[in-house]
Every structure is written in structure tokens, then in C-alpha cells.
N, CA, C and O atoms as CSV, one atom per row, in Angstrom:
chain,resi,resn,atom,element,x,y,z
A,1,MET,N,N,0.848,-1.177,0.014
A,1,MET,CA,C,-0.010,0.023,0.002
A,1,MET,C,C,0.890,1.224,0.018
A,1,MET,O,O,1.763,1.328,0.879
A,2,PRO,N,N,0.697,2.166,-0.941
A,2,PRO,CA,C,1.542,3.358,-0.965
A,2,PRO,C,C,1.284,4.250,0.230
A,2,PRO,O,O,0.160,4.379,0.714
A,3,LYS,N,N,2.353,4.855,0.686
A,3,LYS,CA,C,2.292,5.717,1.855
A,3,LYS,C,C,1.785,7.082,1.451
A,3,LYS,O,O,2.269,7.659,0.478
A,4,SER,N,N,0.808,7.612,2.190
A,4,SER,CA,C,0.279,8.942,1.906
A,4,SER,C,C,1.240,9.996,2.410
A,4,SER,O,O,2.134,9.722,3.210
A,5,VAL,N,N,1.033,11.215,1.920
A,5,VAL,CA,C,1.840,12.359,2.349
A,5,VAL,C,C,1.705,12.529,3.862
A,5,VAL,O,O,2.692,12.780,4.554
A,6,PHE,N,N,0.480,12.392,4.372
A,6,PHE,CA,C,0.245,12.555,5.811
A,6,PHE,C,C,1.052,11.528,6.600
A,6,PHE,O,O,1.695,11.878,7.589
A,7,LEU,N,N,1.025,10.272,6.179
A,7,LEU,CA,C,1.713,9.220,6.901
A,7,LEU,C,C,3.235,9.458,6.828
A,7,LEU,O,O,3.956,9.198,7.791
A,8,HIS,N,N,3.695,9.939,5.712
A,8,HIS,CA,C,5.128,10.209,5.560
A,8,HIS,C,C,5.558,11.294,6.544
A,8,HIS,O,O,6.634,11.195,7.135
A,9,GLU,N,N,4.753,12.307,6.725
A,9,GLU,CA,C,5.079,13.440,7.607
A,9,GLU,C,C,4.813,13.142,9.073
A,9,GLU,O,O,5.621,13.510,9.926
A,10,GLU,N,N,3.715,12.493,9.384
A,10,GLU,CA,C,3.292,12.325,10.785
A,10,GLU,C,C,3.583,10.947,11.384
A,10,GLU,O,O,3.378,10.733,12.579
A,11,GLY,N,N,4.053,10.034,10.572
A,11,GLY,CA,C,4.371,8.705,11.076
A,11,GLY,C,C,3.388,7.647,10.591
A,11,GLY,O,O,2.174,7.849,10.583
A,12,ASN,N,N,3.943,6.536,10.195
A,12,ASN,CA,C,3.147,5.454,9.630
A,12,ASN,C,C,2.679,4.510,10.742
A,12,ASN,O,O,3.036,3.332,10.764
A,13,THR,N,N,1.880,5.044,11.657
A,13,THR,CA,C,1.369,4.225,12.776
A,13,THR,C,C,-0.008,3.660,12.392
A,13,THR,O,O,-0.685,4.190,11.510
A,14,PRO,N,N,-0.400,2.593,13.059
A,14,PRO,CA,C,-1.733,2.024,12.742
A,14,PRO,C,C,-2.856,3.061,12.913
A,14,PRO,O,O,-3.752,3.145,12.074
A,15,LYS,N,N,-2.808,3.841,13.987
A,15,LYS,CA,C,-3.858,4.830,14.220
A,15,LYS,C,C,-3.892,5.875,13.092
A,15,LYS,O,O,-4.961,6.236,12.599
A,16,ASN,N,N,-2.699,6.354,12.695
A,16,ASN,CA,C,-2.626,7.343,11.588
A,16,ASN,C,C,-3.145,6.745,10.276
A,16,ASN,O,O,-3.784,7.437,9.484
A,17,ARG,N,N,-2.865,5.453,10.053
A,17,ARG,CA,C,-3.341,4.793,8.817
A,17,ARG,C,C,-4.865,4.726,8.817
A,17,ARG,O,O,-5.495,4.927,7.778
A,18,VAL,N,N,-5.468,4.441,9.989
A,18,VAL,CA,C,-6.920,4.389,10.068
A,18,VAL,C,C,-7.493,5.788,9.864
A,18,VAL,O,O,-8.445,5.957,9.102
A,19,TRP,N,N,-6.923,6.805,10.541
A,19,TRP,CA,C,-7.372,8.178,10.348
A,19,TRP,C,C,-7.305,8.545,8.862
A,19,TRP,O,O,-8.267,9.069,8.301
A,20,SER,N,N,-6.163,8.265,8.234
A,20,SER,CA,C,-5.974,8.650,6.850
A,20,SER,C,C,-7.009,8.006,5.940
A,20,SER,O,O,-7.582,8.663,5.071
A,21,PHE,N,N,-7.244,6.708,6.150
A,21,PHE,CA,C,-8.242,6.027,5.310
A,21,PHE,C,C,-9.634,6.636,5.520
A,21,PHE,O,O,-10.340,6.925,4.554
A,22,LEU,N,N,-10.024,6.829,6.786
A,22,LEU,CA,C,-11.373,7.344,7.057
A,22,LEU,C,C,-11.555,8.763,6.532
A,22,LEU,O,O,-12.640,9.108,6.063
A,23,ILE,N,N,-10.524,9.586,6.602
A,23,ILE,CA,C,-10.640,10.937,6.086
A,23,ILE,C,C,-10.741,10.986,4.576
A,23,ILE,O,O,-11.609,11.663,4.025
A,24,VAL,N,N,-9.845,10.260,3.900
A,24,VAL,CA,C,-9.842,10.265,2.442
A,24,VAL,C,C,-11.126,9.644,1.876
A,24,VAL,O,O,-11.601,10.038,0.810
A,25,HIS,N,N,-11.666,8.686,2.596
A,25,HIS,CA,C,-12.880,7.983,2.097
A,25,HIS,C,C,-14.077,8.310,3.002
A,25,HIS,O,O,-14.892,7.434,3.294
A,26,SER,N,N,-14.180,9.546,3.437
A,26,SER,CA,C,-15.236,9.923,4.397
A,26,SER,C,C,-16.639,9.929,3.793
A,26,SER,O,O,-17.615,9.972,4.541
A,27,GLU,N,N,-16.770,9.887,2.501
A,27,GLU,CA,C,-18.092,9.939,1.892
A,27,GLU,C,C,-18.796,8.560,1.948
A,27,GLU,O,O,-19.992,8.476,1.669
A,28,TYR,N,N,-18.083,7.508,2.297
A,28,TYR,CA,C,-18.667,6.179,2.336
A,28,TYR,C,C,-18.599,5.605,3.765
A,28,TYR,O,O,-17.861,6.102,4.615
A,29,ASP,N,N,-19.363,4.579,3.992
A,29,ASP,CA,C,-19.239,3.810,5.260
A,29,ASP,C,C,-18.637,2.454,4.937
A,29,ASP,O,O,-18.801,1.915,3.842
A,30,TYR,N,N,-17.928,1.918,5.937
A,30,TYR,CA,C,-17.203,0.683,5.779
A,30,TYR,C,C,-17.353,-0.184,6.984
A,30,TYR,O,O,-17.586,0.307,8.089
A,31,SER,N,N,-17.218,-1.509,6.780
A,31,SER,CA,C,-17.172,-2.443,7.914
A,31,SER,C,C,-15.778,-2.351,8.542
A,31,SER,O,O,-14.844,-1.847,7.918
A,32,MET,N,N,-15.645,-2.830,9.751
A,32,MET,CA,C,-14.331,-2.859,10.387
A,32,MET,C,C,-13.367,-3.737,9.584
A,32,MET,O,O,-12.180,-3.424,9.492
A,33,LYS,N,N,-13.859,-4.816,9.011
A,33,LYS,CA,C,-13.012,-5.700,8.226
A,33,LYS,C,C,-12.460,-4.955,7.024
A,33,LYS,O,O,-11.273,-5.073,6.718
A,34,ASP,N,N,-13.303,-4.187,6.333
A,34,ASP,CA,C,-12.824,-3.408,5.183
A,34,ASP,C,C,-11.875,-2.299,5.597
A,34,ASP,O,O,-10.901,-2.032,4.893
A,35,ILE,N,N,-12.134,-1.647,6.724
A,35,ILE,CA,C,-11.255,-0.581,7.189
A,35,ILE,C,C,-9.899,-1.175,7.491
A,35,ILE,O,O,-8.880,-0.589,7.125
A,36,ALA,N,N,-9.855,-2.311,8.142
A,36,ALA,CA,C,-8.581,-2.966,8.440
A,36,ALA,C,C,-7.832,-3.307,7.156
A,36,ALA,O,O,-6.634,-3.049,7.038
A,37,ARG,N,N,-8.543,-3.883,6.206
A,37,ARG,CA,C,-7.909,-4.293,4.942
A,37,ARG,C,C,-7.381,-3.085,4.168
A,37,ARG,O,O,-6.222,-3.077,3.754
A,38,TYR,N,N,-8.200,-2.092,3.975
A,38,TYR,CA,C,-7.837,-0.958,3.111
A,38,TYR,C,C,-6.867,-0.004,3.779
A,38,TYR,O,O,-6.139,0.710,3.089
A,39,SER,N,N,-6.836,0.029,5.083
A,39,SER,CA,C,-5.872,0.915,5.758
A,39,SER,C,C,-4.562,0.205,6.068
A,39,SER,O,O,-3.603,0.844,6.502
A,40,GLY,N,N,-4.507,-1.101,5.853
A,40,GLY,CA,C,-3.277,-1.848,6.096
A,40,GLY,C,C,-3.023,-2.083,7.569
A,40,GLY,O,O,-1.869,-2.170,7.990
A,41,VAL,N,N,-4.057,-2.186,8.344
A,41,VAL,CA,C,-3.941,-2.440,9.798
A,41,VAL,C,C,-4.513,-3.801,10.079
A,41,VAL,O,O,-5.525,-4.184,9.492
A,42,GLY,N,N,-3.879,-4.542,10.971
A,42,GLY,CA,C,-4.431,-5.862,11.367
A,42,GLY,C,C,-5.747,-5.682,12.057
A,42,GLY,O,O,-5.981,-4.680,12.733
A,43,TYR,N,N,-6.619,-6.668,11.883
A,43,TYR,CA,C,-7.973,-6.582,12.488
A,43,TYR,C,C,-7.914,-6.492,13.990
A,43,TYR,O,O,-8.668,-5.724,14.588
A,44,THR,N,N,-7.035,-7.257,14.623
A,44,THR,CA,C,-6.913,-7.206,16.100
A,44,THR,C,C,-6.444,-5.816,16.531
A,44,THR,O,O,-6.954,-5.281,17.515
A,45,THR,N,N,-5.490,-5.222,15.822
A,45,THR,CA,C,-5.024,-3.881,16.117
A,45,THR,C,C,-6.178,-2.884,15.938
A,45,THR,O,O,-6.361,-1.990,16.763
A,46,LEU,N,N,-6.932,-3.038,14.885
A,46,LEU,CA,C,-8.045,-2.109,14.632
A,46,LEU,C,C,-9.089,-2.188,15.758
A,46,LEU,O,O,-9.671,-1.171,16.136
A,47,LYS,N,N,-9.322,-3.389,16.290
A,47,LYS,CA,C,-10.303,-3.514,17.380
A,47,LYS,C,C,-9.854,-2.703,18.601
A,47,LYS,O,O,-10.695,-2.122,19.287
A,48,GLU,N,N,-8.578,-2.652,18.880
A,48,GLU,CA,C,-8.067,-1.839,19.997
A,48,GLU,C,C,-8.258,-0.346,19.709
A,48,GLU,O,O,-8.703,0.408,20.574
A,49,ILE,N,N,-7.916,0.073,18.476
A,49,ILE,CA,C,-8.075,1.456,18.074
A,49,ILE,C,C,-9.559,1.827,18.103
A,49,ILE,O,O,-9.929,2.929,18.509
A,50,TRP,N,N,-10.395,0.892,17.668
A,50,TRP,CA,C,-11.844,1.114,17.528
A,50,TRP,C,C,-12.480,1.433,18.877
A,50,TRP,O,O,-13.378,2.271,18.959
A,51,LYS,N,N,-12.015,0.768,19.936
A,51,LYS,CA,C,-12.539,1.040,21.263
A,51,LYS,C,C,-12.405,2.519,21.595
A,51,LYS,O,O,-13.345,3.153,22.075
A,52,GLU,N,N,-11.218,3.054,21.330
A,52,GLU,CA,C,-10.963,4.490,21.562
A,52,GLU,C,C,-11.825,5.357,20.646
A,52,GLU,O,O,-12.446,6.318,21.101
A,53,PHE,N,N,-11.865,5.021,19.359
A,53,PHE,CA,C,-12.635,5.822,18.392
A,53,PHE,C,C,-14.106,5.840,18.745
A,53,PHE,O,O,-14.739,6.893,18.660
A,54,LYS,N,N,-14.672,4.709,19.140
A,54,LYS,CA,C,-16.080,4.668,19.524
A,54,LYS,C,C,-16.312,5.408,20.843
A,54,LYS,O,O,-17.299,6.128,20.991
A,55,GLY,N,N,-15.405,5.227,21.789
A,55,GLY,CA,C,-15.522,5.902,23.090
A,55,GLY,C,C,-15.465,7.418,22.968
A,55,GLY,O,O,-16.157,8.123,23.702
A,56,LYS,N,N,-14.644,7.930,22.045
A,56,LYS,CA,C,-14.537,9.365,21.854
A,56,LYS,C,C,-15.502,9.871,20.777
A,56,LYS,O,O,-15.476,11.046,20.411
A,57,LYS,N,N,-16.342,8.979,20.283
A,57,LYS,CA,C,-17.323,9.331,19.248
A,57,LYS,C,C,-16.663,9.889,17.980
A,57,LYS,O,O,-17.176,10.808,17.342
A,58,ILE,N,N,-15.521,9.308,17.642
A,58,ILE,CA,C,-14.826,9.692,16.408
A,58,ILE,C,C,-15.500,9.043,15.214
A,58,ILE,O,O,-15.536,9.618,14.126
A,59,VAL,N,N,-16.047,7.818,15.418
A,59,VAL,CA,C,-16.770,7.122,14.374
A,59,VAL,C,C,-18.197,6.867,14.864
A,59,VAL,O,O,-18.466,6.812,16.064
A,60,VAL,N,N,-19.090,6.717,13.903
A,60,VAL,CA,C,-20.491,6.383,14.217
A,60,VAL,C,C,-20.911,5.217,13.308
A,60,VAL,O,O,-20.472,5.091,12.165
A,61,GLN,N,N,-21.767,4.388,13.866
A,61,GLN,CA,C,-22.333,3.321,13.058
A,61,GLN,C,C,-23.426,3.908,12.191
A,61,GLN,O,O,-24.286,4.639,12.683
A,62,THR,N,N,-23.404,3.598,10.913
A,62,THR,CA,C,-24.408,4.124,10.007
A,62,THR,C,C,-25.516,3.141,9.698
A,62,THR,O,O,-26.665,3.538,9.505
A,63,ARG,N,N,-25.184,1.863,9.649
A,63,ARG,CA,C,-26.160,0.845,9.308
A,63,ARG,C,C,-25.574,-0.526,9.574
A,63,ARG,O,O,-24.403,-0.649,9.931
A,64,ALA,N,N,-26.388,-1.558,9.402
A,64,ALA,CA,C,-25.895,-2.934,9.490
A,64,ALA,C,C,-26.265,-3.632,8.196
A,64,ALA,O,O,-27.373,-3.503,7.676
A,65,VAL,N,N,-25.292,-4.376,7.700
A,65,VAL,CA,C,-25.495,-5.168,6.486
A,65,VAL,C,C,-25.239,-6.619,6.893
A,65,VAL,O,O,-24.093,-7.054,7.013
A,66,GLY,N,N,-26.332,-7.358,7.103
A,66,GLY,CA,C,-26.198,-8.708,7.661
A,66,GLY,C,C,-25.647,-8.574,9.077
A,66,GLY,O,O,-26.199,-7.854,9.909
A,67,LYS,N,N,-24.531,-9.293,9.337
A,67,LYS,CA,C,-23.875,-9.194,10.644
A,67,LYS,C,C,-22.915,-8.016,10.725
A,67,LYS,O,O,-22.540,-7.600,11.821
A,68,ALA,N,N,-22.517,-7.481,9.595
A,68,ALA,CA,C,-21.498,-6.414,9.562
A,68,ALA,C,C,-22.095,-5.075,9.907
A,68,ALA,O,O,-23.120,-4.675,9.356
A,69,LYS,N,N,-21.444,-4.381,10.827
A,69,LYS,CA,C,-21.838,-3.006,11.160
A,69,LYS,C,C,-20.966,-2.079,10.313
A,69,LYS,O,O,-19.757,-2.272,10.190
A,70,MET,N,N,-21.605,-1.087,9.744
A,70,MET,CA,C,-20.920,-0.118,8.870
A,70,MET,C,C,-20.672,1.153,9.652
A,70,MET,O,O,-21.524,1.621,10.408
A,71,TYR,N,N,-19.474,1.704,9.450
A,71,TYR,CA,C,-19.058,2.903,10.184
A,71,TYR,C,C,-18.502,3.969,9.235
A,71,TYR,O,O,-18.083,3.685,8.113
A,72,ARG,N,N,-18.517,5.214,9.739
A,72,ARG,CA,C,-17.875,6.316,9.053
A,72,ARG,C,C,-17.474,7.325,10.104
A,72,ARG,O,O,-17.870,7.219,11.265
A,73,LEU,N,N,-16.671,8.324,9.686
A,73,LEU,CA,C,-16.284,9.371,10.628
A,73,LEU,C,C,-17.514,10.131,11.099
A,73,LEU,O,O,-18.469,10.323,10.346
A,74,ASN,N,N,-17.480,10.558,12.345
A,74,ASN,CA,C,-18.568,11.352,12.939
A,74,ASN,C,C,-18.283,12.808,12.645
A,74,ASN,O,O,-17.591,13.468,13.420
A,75,LEU,N,N,-18.790,13.314,11.564
A,75,LEU,CA,C,-18.535,14.696,11.132
A,75,LEU,C,C,-19.237,15.718,12.015
A,75,LEU,O,O,-19.036,16.920,11.846
A,76,LYS,N,N,-20.053,15.261,12.949
A,76,LYS,CA,C,-20.690,16.190,13.895
A,76,LYS,C,C,-19.801,16.436,15.115
A,76,LYS,O,O,-20.089,17.324,15.917
A,77,ASN,N,N,-18.731,15.663,15.263
A,77,ASN,CA,C,-17.803,15.804,16.350
A,77,ASN,C,C,-16.768,16.876,16.013
A,77,ASN,O,O,-16.041,16.732,15.030
A,78,PRO,N,N,-16.683,17.958,16.815
A,78,PRO,CA,C,-15.705,19.038,16.511
A,78,PRO,C,C,-14.264,18.569,16.506
A,78,PRO,O,O,-13.449,19.112,15.760
A,79,VAL,N,N,-13.924,17.572,17.317
A,79,VAL,CA,C,-12.573,17.045,17.335
A,79,VAL,C,C,-12.234,16.423,15.994
A,79,VAL,O,O,-11.139,16.620,15.468
A,80,VAL,N,N,-13.180,15.668,15.440
A,80,VAL,CA,C,-12.998,15.052,14.119
A,80,VAL,C,C,-12.781,16.136,13.054
A,80,VAL,O,O,-11.890,16.019,12.213
A,81,ASN,N,N,-13.591,17.171,13.100
A,81,ASN,CA,C,-13.451,18.231,12.101
A,81,ASN,C,C,-12.122,18.946,12.234
A,81,ASN,O,O,-11.525,19.320,11.224
A,82,LYS,N,N,-11.643,19.146,13.448
A,82,LYS,CA,C,-10.329,19.788,13.670
A,82,LYS,C,C,-9.230,18.876,13.109
A,82,LYS,O,O,-8.289,19.359,12.480
A,83,PHE,N,N,-9.345,17.553,13.334
A,83,PHE,CA,C,-8.325,16.643,12.831
A,83,PHE,C,C,-8.355,16.578,11.304
A,83,PHE,O,O,-7.300,16.478,10.677
A,84,ILE,N,N,-9.540,16.632,10.694
A,84,ILE,CA,C,-9.622,16.683,9.251
A,84,ILE,C,C,-8.924,17.933,8.725
A,84,ILE,O,O,-8.166,17.858,7.758
A,85,ASP,N,N,-9.169,19.067,9.347
A,85,ASP,CA,C,-8.509,20.305,8.935
A,85,ASP,C,C,-6.982,20.174,9.068
A,85,ASP,O,O,-6.235,20.595,8.186
A,86,TYR,N,N,-6.539,19.588,10.180
A,86,TYR,CA,C,-5.103,19.365,10.395
A,86,TYR,C,C,-4.544,18.450,9.331
A,86,TYR,O,O,-3.487,18.730,8.767
A,87,TYR,N,N,-5.237,17.354,9.044
A,87,TYR,CA,C,-4.793,16.381,8.012
A,87,TYR,C,C,-4.522,17.089,6.683
A,87,TYR,O,O,-3.450,16.949,6.095
A,88,TRP,N,N,-5.526,17.859,6.221
A,88,TRP,CA,C,-5.400,18.506,4.916
A,88,TRP,C,C,-4.373,19.636,4.969
A,88,TRP,O,O,-3.733,19.922,3.957
A,89,ALA,N,N,-4.200,20.282,6.115
A,89,ALA,CA,C,-3.168,21.327,6.260
A,89,ALA,C,C,-1.777,20.726,6.114
A,89,ALA,O,O,-0.902,21.327,5.491
A,90,VAL,N,N,-1.569,19.542,6.685
A,90,VAL,CA,C,-0.279,18.849,6.555
A,90,VAL,C,C,-0.020,18.511,5.091
A,90,VAL,O,O,1.070,18.754,4.573
A,91,VAL,N,N,-1.023,17.953,4.432
A,91,VAL,CA,C,-0.905,17.601,3.018
A,91,VAL,C,C,-0.600,18.858,2.184
A,91,VAL,O,O,0.308,18.861,1.353
A,92,GLU,N,N,-1.370,19.912,2.423
A,92,GLU,CA,C,-1.187,21.154,1.679
A,92,GLU,C,C,0.213,21.744,1.864
A,92,GLU,O,O,0.827,22.213,0.905
A,93,SER,N,N,0.715,21.717,3.111
A,93,SER,CA,C,2.021,22.297,3.373
A,93,SER,C,C,3.130,21.536,2.659
A,93,SER,O,O,4.092,22.137,2.182
A,94,VAL,N,N,2.997,20.212,2.583
A,94,VAL,CA,C,3.991,19.399,1.874
A,94,VAL,C,C,3.942,19.690,0.381
A,94,VAL,O,O,4.977,19.853,-0.265
A,95,VAL,N,N,2.734,19.752,-0.159
A,95,VAL,CA,C,2.588,20.055,-1.580
A,95,VAL,C,C,3.177,21.427,-1.907
A,95,VAL,O,O,3.878,21.576,-2.908
A,96,LYS,N,N,2.899,22.422,-1.077
A,96,LYS,CA,C,3.463,23.753,-1.312
A,96,LYS,C,C,4.989,23.729,-1.215
A,96,LYS,O,O,5.692,24.339,-2.021
A,97,ARG,N,N,5.480,23.005,-0.203
A,97,ARG,CA,C,6.948,22.910,-0.036
A,97,ARG,C,C,7.581,22.251,-1.263
A,97,ARG,O,O,8.593,22.729,-1.776
A,98,GLU,N,N,6.987,21.158,-1.728
A,98,GLU,CA,C,7.513,20.456,-2.890
A,98,GLU,C,C,7.429,21.339,-4.150
A,98,GLU,O,O,8.372,21.379,-4.941
A,99,ASN,N,N,6.325,22.028,-4.332
A,99,ASN,CA,C,6.189,22.892,-5.502
A,99,ASN,C,C,7.154,24.069,-5.444
A,99,ASN,O,O,7.685,24.489,-6.473
A,100,LYS,N,N,7.378,24.593,-4.273
A,100,LYS,CA,C,8.329,25.705,-4.118
A,100,LYS,C,C,9.738,25.229,-4.462
A,100,LYS,O,O,10.497,25.941,-5.120
A,101,PHE,N,N,10.085,24.020,-4.013
A,101,PHE,CA,C,11.385,23.448,-4.309
A,101,PHE,C,C,11.555,23.261,-5.832
A,101,PHE,O,O,12.604,23.581,-6.392
A,102,GLU,N,N,10.509,22.741,-6.485
A,102,GLU,CA,C,10.580,22.547,-7.936
A,102,GLU,C,C,10.690,23.899,-8.670
A,102,GLU,O,O,11.445,24.028,-9.633
A,103,GLU,N,N,9.934,24.893,-8.205
A,103,GLU,CA,C,9.990,26.209,-8.839
A,103,GLU,C,C,11.370,26.809,-8.660
A,103,GLU,O,O,11.895,27.424,-9.588
A,104,GLU,N,N,11.977,26.644,-7.478
A,104,GLU,CA,C,13.334,27.156,-7.254
A,104,GLU,C,C,14.317,26.480,-8.179
A,104,GLU,O,O,15.207,27.135,-8.722
A,105,GLU,N,N,14.172,25.152,-8.374
A,105,GLU,CA,C,15.060,24.434,-9.294
A,105,GLU,C,C,14.915,24.995,-10.700
A,105,GLU,O,O,15.908,25.236,-11.385
A,106,ASN,N,N,13.663,25.203,-11.130
A,106,ASN,CA,C,13.437,25.711,-12.484
A,106,ASN,C,C,13.979,27.127,-12.641
A,106,ASN,O,O,14.545,27.451,-13.685
A,107,VAL,N,N,13.824,27.958,-11.649
A,107,VAL,CA,C,14.356,29.311,-11.711
A,107,VAL,C,C,15.863,29.264,-11.786
A,107,VAL,O,O,16.462,30.020,-12.551
A,108,TYR,N,N,16.499,28.391,-11.008
A,108,TYR,CA,C,17.951,28.279,-11.008
A,108,TYR,C,C,18.454,27.863,-12.407
A,108,TYR,O,O,19.405,28.439,-12.935
A,109,HIS,N,N,17.800,26.865,-12.979
A,109,HIS,CA,C,18.254,26.408,-14.294
A,109,HIS,C,C,18.054,27.474,-15.348
A,109,HIS,O,O,18.927,27.673,-16.193
A,110,ILE,N,N,16.939,28.158,-15.323
A,110,ILE,CA,C,16.677,29.189,-16.314
A,110,ILE,C,C,17.635,30.339,-16.137
A,110,ILE,O,O,18.231,30.805,-17.108
A,111,SER,N,N,17.795,30.808,-14.906
A,111,SER,CA,C,18.645,31.985,-14.688
A,111,SER,C,C,20.104,31.669,-14.932
A,111,SER,O,O,20.846,32.528,-15.407
A,112,SER,N,N,20.544,30.434,-14.615
A,112,SER,CA,C,21.963,30.124,-14.801
A,112,SER,C,C,22.333,30.104,-16.281
A,112,SER,O,O,23.429,30.543,-16.631
A,113,SER,N,N,21.465,29.614,-17.160
A,113,SER,CA,C,21.790,29.592,-18.575
A,113,SER,C,C,21.597,30.976,-19.185
A,113,SER,O,O,22.311,31.340,-20.119
A,114,ASP,N,N,20.643,31.752,-18.673
A,114,ASP,CA,C,20.444,33.098,-19.201
A,114,ASP,C,C,21.593,34.042,-18.806
A,114,ASP,O,O,21.859,35.031,-19.487
A,115,ALA,N,N,22.251,33.722,-17.715
A,115,ALA,CA,C,23.333,34.587,-17.244
A,115,ALA,C,C,24.591,34.415,-18.058
A,115,ALA,O,O,25.478,35.266,-17.999
A,116,MET,N,N,24.697,33.340,-18.818
A,116,MET,CA,C,25.907,33.112,-19.634
A,116,MET,C,C,25.838,33.976,-20.887
A,116,MET,O,O,24.766,34.210,-21.443
A,117,PRO,N,N,27.007,34.443,-21.317
A,117,PRO,CA,C,27.019,35.133,-22.594
A,117,PRO,C,C,26.569,34.207,-23.713
A,117,PRO,O,O,26.761,32.993,-23.635
A,118,VAL,N,N,25.981,34.767,-24.737
A,118,VAL,CA,C,25.467,33.974,-25.849
A,118,VAL,C,C,26.565,33.129,-26.468
A,118,VAL,O,O,26.315,31.992,-26.870
A,119,SER,N,N,27.765,33.659,-26.552
A,119,SER,CA,C,28.867,32.929,-27.209
A,119,SER,C,C,29.297,31.719,-26.357
A,119,SER,O,O,29.932,30.812,-26.894
A,120,ALA,N,N,28.980,31.670,-25.075
A,120,ALA,CA,C,29.384,30.551,-24.244
A,120,ALA,C,C,28.371,29.442,-24.174
A,120,ALA,O,O,28.680,28.360,-23.674
A,121,ARG,N,N,27.151,29.679,-24.667
A,121,ARG,CA,C,26.087,28.682,-24.618
A,121,ARG,C,C,26.288,27.642,-25.720
A,121,ARG,O,O,26.805,27.945,-26.795
A,122,ASN,N,N,25.873,26.429,-25.433
A,122,ASN,CA,C,25.908,25.359,-26.428
A,122,ASN,C,C,24.573,25.332,-27.146
A,122,ASN,O,O,23.730,24.492,-26.829
A,123,THR,N,N,24.353,26.218,-28.100
A,123,THR,CA,C,23.076,26.214,-28.805
A,123,THR,C,C,23.229,25.889,-30.249
A,123,THR,O,O,22.239,25.847,-30.980
């Protein structure tokens, strides 16, 4: 599973992987089995994380499909909304940093060749 920008910056921990999956896929609900599979976290580990998430009302059950209970992020919880804002702020800062670095490289290459006399260029 490819590592997200958030996981690269904040640490590739099981809890961060679950947060990342739930935030990126917040428009859908998932069973715990699917969350474990798609976030790359063991089911037993997810059950431990899930106790905390349910206790803090980070996730809510949306429906039941057969025996499977479906969950999604609790967007009515202000803590969840703050964490979502933080998540996207981390991603945005990395993207800006990377773009700035690329722009600086491009400026350097352009300005270094433009600074040479025409007779010294290999054209």
C-alpha cells in the first residue's frame, strides 16, 4: 500500500493509517473488516483502536449489512473536524513545499543559462 503524504510526515502508525483512510474515504461507510484491509492495519489492532474511536465518538455506526456493522467518521464531532483540517493542512504544506522546491530548481536552471554570454552557450 503506498504511503500517503500525511503518513510520511506524521508517522506510519496504525492509528494514523486508520485516520488517513477514514478521512480520504469519508463519503462512504465501511465495515471494520474493510477498514482494516484498506488501511493496512491488522484486524486485532483495529479492534483496539476502535474502542478508543467509539468511546470518543470519532466514528459512528451508519447501518448494518447482515452481521457487519458499517461505520464512518462522525462529522458532527468538533474534534474530528479539527483533525480533518489538520490532516489537509499537513498535506497542503507538503505540496506547497515540494512545488516551491521545484519552482526554485526551475528558476535556477533558467537563470543560470540566461546569465551566460550567448557565445558561451551550447546552442
